C-alpha positions as CSV (number, residue, x, y, z in Angstrom):
1,M,177.1,166.2,124.6
2,S,173.6,164.8,124.6
3,L,171.3,164.0,121.6
4,Y,168.5,165.5,123.7
5,A,168.2,169.2,124.7
6,T,166.1,168.6,127.8
7,Q,164.9,165.8,130.1
8,D,161.5,166.1,128.6
9,A,163.0,165.3,125.2
10,K,164.5,162.1,126.6
11,K,161.1,161.1,128.0
12,Q,159.5,161.8,124.6
13,A,162.1,159.7,122.9
14,A,161.6,156.8,125.3
15,A,157.8,157.0,124.8
16,E,158.2,156.9,121.0
17,A,160.6,153.9,121.2
18,A,158.2,151.9,123.3
19,L,155.4,151.9,120.7
20,K,156.8,149.0,118.8
21,H,156.7,146.8,122.0
22,L,153.0,147.5,122.5
23,P,150.0,145.8,121.0
24,R,148.0,147.2,118.1
25,G,144.3,146.9,118.5
26,G,144.7,145.1,121.9
27,I,144.0,145.9,125.5
28,L,146.8,147.9,127.2
29,G,147.5,148.6,130.8
30,V,148.7,152.1,131.2
31,G,150.7,153.5,134.2
32,T,151.0,156.9,135.7
33,G,153.6,159.7,135.6
34,S,155.3,162.3,133.5
35,T,157.0,159.9,131.1
36,V,153.8,157.9,130.6
37,N,152.0,161.1,129.8
38,F,154.2,161.5,126.7
39,L,153.3,157.9,125.7
40,I,149.6,158.4,126.2
41,D,149.6,161.2,123.7
42,L,150.9,158.7,121.1
43,L,148.5,155.9,121.9
44,P,145.8,156.8,119.4
45,E,148.0,155.5,116.6
46,L,147.9,152.0,118.1
47,Q,144.1,151.9,117.6
48,L,143.6,150.1,120.9
49,E,140.5,148.1,121.6
50,A,140.6,149.6,125.2
51,A,142.9,150.5,128.1
52,V,143.0,149.8,131.8
53,A,144.3,152.8,133.7
54,S,146.3,152.7,136.9
55,S,145.0,156.0,138.2
56,T,142.2,158.5,137.9
57,A,144.6,161.0,136.2
58,T,145.6,158.5,133.6
59,A,142.0,157.4,132.9
60,E,141.0,161.1,132.4
61,R,143.9,161.6,130.0
62,L,143.1,158.5,128.0
63,T,139.4,159.4,127.8
64,K,140.2,162.8,126.4
65,L,142.0,161.2,123.6
66,G,139.0,159.0,122.8
67,I,140.5,155.8,124.2
68,E,138.0,153.6,126.0
69,V,139.0,153.0,129.6
70,I,137.6,149.7,131.1
71,D,137.5,148.3,134.6
72,M,140.1,145.7,135.2
73,N,137.4,143.3,136.4
74,Q,136.2,143.1,132.8
75,V,139.4,141.5,131.5
76,G,141.3,138.3,132.5
77,S,144.7,139.5,131.2
78,L,146.3,142.3,129.4
79,D,148.5,142.2,126.3
80,A,151.0,144.5,127.9
81,Y,151.5,147.0,130.7
82,V,153.6,150.2,130.2
83,D,154.8,152.5,132.9
84,G,157.7,154.5,134.1
85,A,159.7,154.1,137.3
86,D,161.3,156.3,139.9
87,E,164.3,154.0,140.0
88,I,165.2,150.8,138.1
89,D,168.2,148.5,138.4
90,R,170.0,145.9,136.2
91,H,167.6,143.2,137.4
92,L,164.8,145.4,136.2
93,H,163.5,145.7,139.7
94,M,162.0,149.1,140.3
95,I,160.9,151.6,142.9
96,K,157.5,153.2,142.0
97,G,155.0,155.4,143.7
98,G,156.3,158.9,143.4
99,G,152.9,159.8,142.0
100,A,151.1,157.8,144.8
101,A,149.6,155.3,142.3
102,L,151.7,152.3,143.3
103,T,148.9,150.0,144.4
104,R,146.9,150.3,141.3
105,E,150.0,150.2,139.2
106,K,151.0,146.9,140.8
107,I,147.6,145.4,140.4
108,V,147.4,146.2,136.7
109,A,150.9,145.0,136.1
110,S,150.1,141.7,137.8
111,I,147.8,140.6,134.9
112,A,149.9,141.8,132.0
113,R,151.7,139.3,129.8
114,K,154.5,141.9,129.3
115,F,155.7,144.8,131.4
116,V,157.4,147.6,129.4
117,C,159.2,150.2,131.5
118,I,160.0,153.6,129.9
119,V,162.6,155.8,131.6
120,D,165.3,158.3,131.0
121,D,168.8,157.3,132.3
122,S,168.5,159.4,135.4
123,K,166.3,156.6,136.8
124,W,168.8,153.9,136.2
125,V,170.6,153.0,139.5
126,E,173.1,150.6,140.9
127,Q,171.0,149.9,144.0
128,L,167.4,150.8,144.7
129,G,166.6,153.2,147.5
130,R,169.8,155.1,147.9
131,E,168.5,158.3,146.2
132,F,164.8,157.8,146.0
133,P,162.7,156.9,149.1
134,L,160.5,153.8,149.1
135,P,156.8,154.7,149.1
136,V,154.5,152.6,151.2
137,E,150.7,152.9,150.9
138,V,149.2,152.5,154.4
139,I,145.6,152.4,155.8
140,P,145.4,155.7,157.7
141,M,144.6,154.1,161.2
142,A,147.8,152.0,160.9
143,R,150.2,154.8,160.0
144,S,152.1,155.1,163.3
145,A,152.2,151.3,163.8
146,V,153.5,150.7,160.3
147,A,156.1,153.5,160.7
148,R,157.5,151.9,163.8
149,K,157.9,148.6,162.0
150,L,159.7,150.3,159.1
151,V,162.1,151.9,161.6
152,S,162.8,148.4,162.9
153,L,163.8,147.5,159.4
154,G,166.3,150.3,159.3
155,G,164.3,152.9,157.5
156,D,163.3,156.5,158.2
157,P,159.6,156.9,157.3
158,V,158.2,160.3,156.5
159,F,154.5,161.0,156.2
160,R,153.9,162.4,152.7
161,M,152.3,165.8,152.8
162,N,151.4,168.2,150.0
163,E,152.4,171.9,149.7
164,E,149.4,172.9,151.8
165,E,150.7,170.5,154.6
166,H,147.8,168.1,154.1
167,A,148.2,164.4,153.9
168,V,148.6,163.1,150.3
169,M,145.7,160.7,149.8
170,T,145.9,157.9,147.2
171,D,143.0,157.1,144.8
172,N,142.2,154.3,147.3
173,G,141.8,156.7,150.2
174,N,145.0,155.8,151.9
175,V,148.2,157.6,153.0
176,I,151.8,157.3,151.9
177,L,154.9,156.8,154.0
178,D,158.2,157.6,152.1
179,V,160.9,155.5,153.6
180,Y,164.5,156.8,153.4
181,N,167.8,155.0,154.1
182,L,166.6,151.5,153.5
183,N,169.5,149.2,152.4
184,I,167.7,147.3,149.6
185,L,170.1,144.4,149.0
186,D,167.4,141.8,148.3
187,A,164.4,143.6,146.7
188,L,162.3,140.5,146.4
189,E,162.5,139.6,150.1
190,L,162.1,143.2,151.3
191,E,159.0,143.7,149.1
192,K,157.4,140.6,150.8
193,T,158.5,141.6,154.3
194,I,157.0,145.1,154.1
195,N,153.8,143.8,152.4
196,N,153.3,141.5,155.4
197,I,153.2,144.4,157.9
198,P,149.6,144.7,159.1
199,G,148.2,148.0,157.7
200,V,150.4,148.1,154.6
201,V,148.4,148.0,151.4
202,T,151.5,147.6,149.3
203,N,155.0,149.1,148.9
204,G,156.7,150.6,145.9
205,I,159.2,147.8,145.3
206,F,158.4,146.1,142.0
207,A,160.5,142.9,142.1
208,L,157.7,140.3,142.1
209,N,156.3,142.2,139.1
210,K,159.5,143.4,137.5
211,A,159.8,144.8,134.0
212,D,160.4,142.5,131.1
213,I,162.1,145.2,129.1
214,A,163.4,148.7,129.9
215,I,163.4,151.4,127.2
216,V,166.1,153.8,128.4
217,A,166.7,157.2,126.9
218,T,170.4,158.0,127.3
219,N,172.5,160.9,126.1
220,N,173.6,158.7,123.1
221,G,170.1,157.5,122.2
222,I,167.6,154.8,123.1
223,E,168.8,151.5,124.7
224,E,166.7,148.4,125.2
225,R,167.8,146.7,128.4
226,F,166.9,143.3,129.8
227,A,167.4,141.8,133.2
228,V,170.9,140.4,134.1
């Protein structure tokens, strides 16, 4: 029996629990996705000085709430970055990029003093990549070349298309390869290896920029988890 009636109720609970870990009146980096959207609706109570958004969609949502969105080039560092994950493990390594915002998310996370990840327990996994494919953002002209390199690493890359069978384009004008069946035993090394393939902008492994704390909504309530 769960304390929460729906998955959305879990996401809402995780968002509410994250507030105490975020700065009041500071500058916050804000991620992208369904769980983060619940958090964004709560951010006005923090009376933030400003926010840096990881996607156009997040920027629009923040602006509608009256939160000033500033360019990342205007700040040297962020008090914190908050985002969800498609998968997260006990090392607080993550796979991100289901919403195609992985590059900007990784950039914003890189200048934050603290990374707070908010998820429901369906995202908590024993090993990354077994259930959720690894997104890789690729410069369009390199798509086939990068795909061949990913196959040589043991993966099965699939060109991400939308419901109209058009290529999904990132906010940066690039395309996404979703890589299935990778055996991600060393997330740090694989993140570096894939990022070194010519034509790759970045991949969705967040091990170099892992979370500092995970706020996990479980059937029994909220758990705060740290890397082991």
